[in-house]
N, C-alpha and C positions, 0 to 999 in steps of 0.2 A: 426778451430773448425768444426768437423763433426756432423751434426744434425742427431740424431737417427730417427727422424720422420719429414722429410722435408715437406711432404704434410700437416701435421697438423700445422707446423710452418707457412707455406705459407697461409693457411686458416685463421689462427689467425691474421696474419699481414693484410690480405685483409679485415677482419672484422674491424680492427682498422682504416684502410685507407678509406674504403668506405664512412663513414659519412662525410669525408672531401670533397668528390666529389658530394655527394647527392645534388640535386637541381640545379646543373649546367647542361646546355644543352650538347648535344653530341659534339658540336664544342669545348667547353672548356675541357670536360672530355677526349676526344680523343687526344687533344693537350697535356694535362698533361701526359697521359699514353705514348704518343709518345716521349715526352721529357725525361721522366724517362727511357724509353728503350734506347734512344739515349745516355743518360749519361752513362748507363751501358755499351753499346757497345763502347763508346769512351774510356772507361777504359781498354778494351782488350789490351793485349800485345802479341807480336809475334816477331820472329827473323827477319822477313822481311815483306814488304808491301803485297805481294801476300798471304803469310800465314795468315796475319791479315784479309785481305778481305775474304778469305775462311772461317776463324773462324767466322767472323761476319755473313756471308751468312748462314752458318750451324746453328748458333744460331737463326737467324731470321726464317728460315724454321721450326726449332723445336718449336720456340715460337708460330708461327701461328698455327701449328698443335695442340699445347697445348691449345691455345685460343679456337679453334674449338671444342676440346674435352670438355672444361669447360662450353661452352654455355648451353647445355641442363641441366647440373647439377645446374648451377646458375639460369637458368630460373625456374626450379622447386623450388629452394630455395625462389625465389621472389614470386612465386605463393603461396607457403606455408605461406608466411607472410601476404598475403591479408586476410582481415577479411571475414569471411563466411557471405554471404548475410543474413540479418536479425539478425546477432549476433554482432552488434557493428559497 
């Protein structure tokens, strides 16, 4: 299935998953995210081991780039959620 709007779908899934992680410290949250990423990478298929490792390395580099791009966006999202001082 090709998603016509993958960014919207990803944001919607993140919104559904985020409450499950809320309240846990960074040790737990990072371990969960690392495990989910590792599960995804373990499912990669390739014709040989070298190709598999290259595909995984390419994904990880792209993934880290995407994470870095998303930090300011999500930081602003969190700031926008904070109550305005004196208003609740």
